[in-house]
N, C-alpha and C positions, 0 to 999 in steps of 0.2 A: 708148209700149209703152215702148219704150227705157227713157224716163227711170223706168215703175215697174219692172222689171226691175233698173236698177242701185239704185233705191233698196231693195229687198227684198236684193242682196248685200251691201250698207251695213249693215242692220239685221241680217242673218246673221253679219257679222263681227264686229260690236260685242257680239253676244250669245257666242259664240264664245270671244271674248275676256275676257271678265268673266265666264264661267264657268270659265276658266283661271287664272285671276288673282286672284279672288276671296277662295279658301283665306291666298292671298299675302299678300295687302291684311287679311286676319282676323288673322293671326299676327304681322305683323308691328305690329300696332295693340294687341297683347295685351302690357302691361306688369308684371303680376304674376303672379308664378311659380304660384300658385295657376290662373290663366288656359292658362297652359300645359299645367299637369299634366291638368288638365279635359280638354283637346284632343289630348294625344297620351299615351299607354301605354308607360310605360319598364319593359322588361322584366329580369328578376331575371338576375345575373352568372351565370354557367356554372361548375357545379361540376368539378373535376378528377376525374378517372376514378379512383374508390377500389382500383383495381388497381394504380395508379403511386402513390398513396399508402399503400399496405400494403408495394408494393416499397421505400420509401424509409424507411416504419418500422423495417421488417426489417433495414434498413441500420442502422438508430442500434441495434437491438438487438443486432446483430453487433458493435456498437465501430467502426464504422467511419462515421463523421459526413461527415467529409468525401464520403464517396459520396452519404451520404443529402441532403448541401447540394445537389450537382449536380443530383440531381432534384428536388429541390421547386425548384432555383431554376426549370429545366425549366417546369414547372407553375405558377410563378407569372408567366413570362411568354406561357406561354397560357392560361390563368385567374387575371388578376390579381385579381379579386375573390373567391378565394376562401380563407376564413379558415383553414381545415386546412393549404392549401398554405404560405401567408405563415408560420402557425404553426410549422410545421417548417422553413420557412427560418431561422427567428427562432432555433429553438433549435439545429439543425444546425450552424445559423453561428457560436453563441456555443461550442460544445462543439468546434468543429476549429479554433478560434483565430480566426474572423473576424469580432471583436468590433463594427469598427463597422459591419457591414453587418447585424448582428444587430441591433444598437439601432433601424438605422433597420425594420427589420420590427417589432419591438415597438412603435413609435409610432407605425406604423401600424395596428395593433390596438387600441393605446390610445385612439384615435380615437374607434373605434366602441365600445370596450368602457373608458371609462376608471375604473370602480369594478369592475373583475375582481380580486379579491387575489393571483390567481396572477401575471398580466402584470405587477403591478406588483411582485412580488416578485422574479419571473425580472429583470428590466429592473435594478432596482439591484444586484444580483448582478454582471451585465455592466458595468453602470458600475463597479462596485468594482474588475473585474479591470481596466478599463481607467483605475483611477487615479486617477479624478472622484470623491470620496467625496460633495462636495455634492449631486449629482445624485441618485447612491445614495440618499442620504439623505432626497431630496424624495419618493420614491418609496416608499422604506421608510415611510416616515411616513403614507403615504396608506393604503398595505397594513396596516400597526399600527391605523389608525383604520378600515375596512375589517372586523378581523378583532377589535375591540374589547382589542388587546393593550396592555401599557403599553407606555410609551415608553422607559423604560431594559432592557425585554426588547430592543426593536427593535436600541437603541443596542449591546446587547452582540453580540446575532447578527455585529451590522458589524465589531464588534473581533473578532470569531473569523475571519470571511468576510479580513479586512485581515490579518490575521495571516498563513493560510494562501496568500495571494497574496503575500507581501512580497517583496519581492527578496531581503533577508536574514533568513534564518529562522533560530534558535536555539534549540533545545529540550534539555531534559536531566531527567536522574531520576536523586532521592537514594534511598538505600534502606540500611536498619539495621533490624537483628532481632539474634532470637537461633537458635541452632543446636543440634541432638543428631544423634551420627557412631556408630553401634555401631562403626565400623571408621574410626577418625580416619588412619590409617597405611597402610589398604589394605594389610594383615597377612592371612597365612592365619589359619585356627581357632587353630592353638597354635604353640608354640615347637617342636615334633617335627612333623617332615614325610619324607615318600618323596621323594628325589632319585634317580634311575634306581633303580639295585641297594641303594643305601643309604638307612638309617633315620638319618637326624641329628637333634641338637638343636642350633638356633642362638639364644641368649638376646636376649628382648627383638623377636624378629621376629613373634609372634603380634597378633593384631587388639587394638587398645586403642581404646576407647568413651570420650566424653566430651561434656563441653555445651562453648556456646560461644560468640560473637556473629559479626554479621557489618556491613559497612557497605562501601557501594559509590555510586558517582556515574557514570553514563553522560551525555554530552554530545553532541550532534549539529549539525554547522553544513552552511546551503546558504547559493549564492550566485549571483545571477542579473545578469550585468553588463550587460544591458540587458532591455528588456521583451520583446522580440519574437523572443527567439531561445530554442533549447530546450534551449540547455546551461547546467550549474550548474556552479561549484565545488562540492564536500563537503569534509568534513570530521568528525573523530569522535576522543571522548579517552574512556577507560574505565580508572578507578580502582575496585579491591576490598582489602580488607581480611577477612581471616577467623582469630580465634584461638581456640585450644581452652584448656580449664583442669584438664586431664590433667596434674598434674605428668611422669607416667612419658613424655608426648610432648616434654617439655624436653631428656630424655636422647639424644631420638633427632632430634633439631633438626627436629621435625615438629610444633610446637606454631603454628605460626604463616607467615603467607604471605601476601604482597602481590603484585599484578600491577597493570600499567598501560599502555596502547595507547597508540597516537597514530595517527591513518594519515588521508592526504590524496589527492584525485582529482578524477575529474570527472564528471557525470553528462547522459547526455541521456537527454529524453523526450518519445517520441512520441504518436499516438494510441492505439497500441496496445501500445507496447516501452517498455521502460525498459532502457540498458544502463551501465553504471558501471563501473570501473576504480578502485584507490585502490592506494597505497602504504603499508604500514602496519609499524610499529615495536611491538616487544612485549618486555616486561621482567618476568619472573616469579622470583619471592625467596622462599626455605624459609629462616624462619627468620633471614635475614641470615646463611645459611650457602652454601646452593646455590643460585647466581643463573642464570637460563637467558634471554637474549638470544633474538631472532628477529627479520628482517624480511624484507620481498619482498613480489611483487604479489599482490594477490587480484582477481576481478573478475564480475559479474554481470549477467546477460541474463535480462529478464523480458518475458514476452508473452501478453497477455490473448485468448485464441483467442474468448473468449463473454464475457459481463456477470459470470457466473456459474464462470468456470475461467481459471486461469491456470499459465503452465509456467514455472517460473525453475530458469536453470542457473549454475553457478557454480564458481568453485573459486578454488586459490591455492598458492604455493610457500613457501616458509619455508626461511631460511639459519640453520639454530640454533647457537649456541657456550654452551657450557656453562663456568662457571666452575672446576668441580674435577673432572667427569666427562667430560673431552675427547675420550673416546671414543666418546661420544655424538654430538658436531659433525656435523652435518652438514644435507641438505636433508630436507625433509618436504612431503610435497602432496597434495592430493585435489582432487577433481571429482567435481561430483554432480549430480544432477536430480530436482525435487521437482514435485509437480503440489498445487494448491491450490485446493479446491473453493468457494464461497459459497452454502450453502443458506437459502433460503427471505427473507422479509422481515428478520427479526430477524438475518441477518448469520451464523447457524451456520457453522463451518470444519470441513474435512478437508483436512489436509495429509498427504501420504504422499511417500513419494521415498526415493532412496537413493545413497550417495557410495563411489564408492573411492579407498583408501587407499596413500598408498604411501613409504617413511622409505628413505635413504640415508646410514644413520651413516658414520664413518671405521671404525669397529670391524664388520667384516664381518658377523659372527653376530647384531649388533641389525639389519641390514638387515631390513626387512620388508613387506608388500604385504597389502593385507586388501579392506574392504569394511564399508560399514552401511548397515542396511534402518533406517526409522522410520516411525510411524506419531502424528499426533496429530489430536483431536477437541478443539474448542472450542464449547461449546454458552454463547449469552447466555439467562441466566436474569433471572427478574423481580428487582424491588428491586437494581439495580446487581451484581449476582451474575454470577461469569464462572469457570463449571467446564471445567478443559483435562486430562483422562488423555491419556496417550502411553505409547509402549512403542519400544525400541530394542533392534536386535540388531548385532551386532558381531562380524565374525570375522577375524583377524589370523595370517599363517605367516610365522613368523620362518627366517631363513635357516637359524640355526644353534641348539642346545641351548639352555635357560635359565640352565643353570649348567655349571660345568665337570664335574661330578661325573656328568651326564645324556650322555647320546647321541642321544636322539632331538628331533629337530628343533621349538621350540617352536611349539606352535597356541593361542589363545586363543580362547575362544566367549564372550561377555560378552553378557547380558542386564539391560537396566535397564527397571522400569515403575512409572508413578505414576502422578500427578495434580500440578495446581495449583488452588487455587481462590481468587479474587479479588474483593473488596468492594472496589466504586469508591464510597467514602463521598460523594464529590461531583470537581466536575472534575479538583482536583487531588490530593487524599489518597485512598490505596487501602490497603485490608490484605489482606496476599500470605501465603496457605500452601500448603508447598512438601513432596511428602512423595514418596520414591520408593524401591525396593527393587534393587540391584546385586547379579550373579551371573554373578562370573567363574570360568571351569572352562577349566584349562591343564593340558596334558601335562606341565609343570613343578608340582611340589607348593607351590613359593615364589611364584607368582604365582596361586593358587587360593584364592580369598576372596569373602567374602559381604560387603553393606553395606545398612542401611537407614540412611537419612538423612531429617533433618526440617527444616525452619525456618519461623520464623515471624516477618514484621516489618511494615513498615508503609514504603510508596512516596509520595515527592511528585514529582510533576510540574510544571514548569513551563517 
């Protein structure tokens, strides 16, 4: 009996052992991935919550890629297989300057989707920002082949991106053309005018119309000393000449003018702001007769409150020196605030704002304060056309009268309205038309005038 009971216990223990260990032997004995797949079911990766993805996307749309990156990174850690979180981390990383991290996330996605044109194009841009053109060309070639684009178009796109991300950037515009000015000397309607209680005649003071020509050159330079810094050295140069053909202007030394500006400064660019300060020097010469020199600091602060709205604040102070009218020597300054709205995918713009003006020349009566308001619309039209109407209103209040014959303090109210039409022929050449009318109403008859101005010319950008 004891032997039978012992035998039964051994058989029961062996049965329990093989029942428990059998699946383990079966799993270890299977060496093919297909067998493993048949024996176990893999669950799909967990998805990141839509609310968190939406919160991160809202930060991106609000111009805060660093905050978006932090949210996406937390989602990637919690849901490593979620493609939306990985793509968000890649894009926000690139926009916030985390270029190496962005490359890692793009490559993770490209392992899954190697034939996605957008992913190949975006990682190519990130490699260009890193200065690795060889890798950028490799991914850009894949993207071009998927779109069926020509290789030369692909190379041109990379060249443009290389220029935009280069440490040293130099851009310029050369302009030339013809002008018509109904009042080239900014004189009153005629030689006879009322100055206080007196009616006087000043020979040659009246408006003189003329045709003429102009030419100008604008140069802008910026230099980043090393890749990871947000600071850049900036400089600009402006040269402009305008001449009229009416011989009556020769007698008044107003038939020709030249100007030159040189400036040097620093600029810092952040995720949502840009701050810049420059020290400038300018020279304006009228027919080699009257020369005005000016020098002083100027500043600009711009902040993007949203992708479609930007606030721009600025100001400057000039110390001016006149070669003949020394009583005009002194300090002239301004400060202003402007808003810039970008509308629609076409990039239409609205710019509106104002400036406060202040002048403190040596002659007390010429000192003045004032303000200026401006509005400009820019419409991007088909076939490369761009139309930009504008209007400005300026009020100036002087300390003293306009002339010795007057007793009322001089006040000027000036309105200028017009527009420009630009036709972008290609990436470099454009045709430019500018037309405006100025009406200046003053308490002094000597400074009351009207002016119609038209210019037509070409511009070459490089």
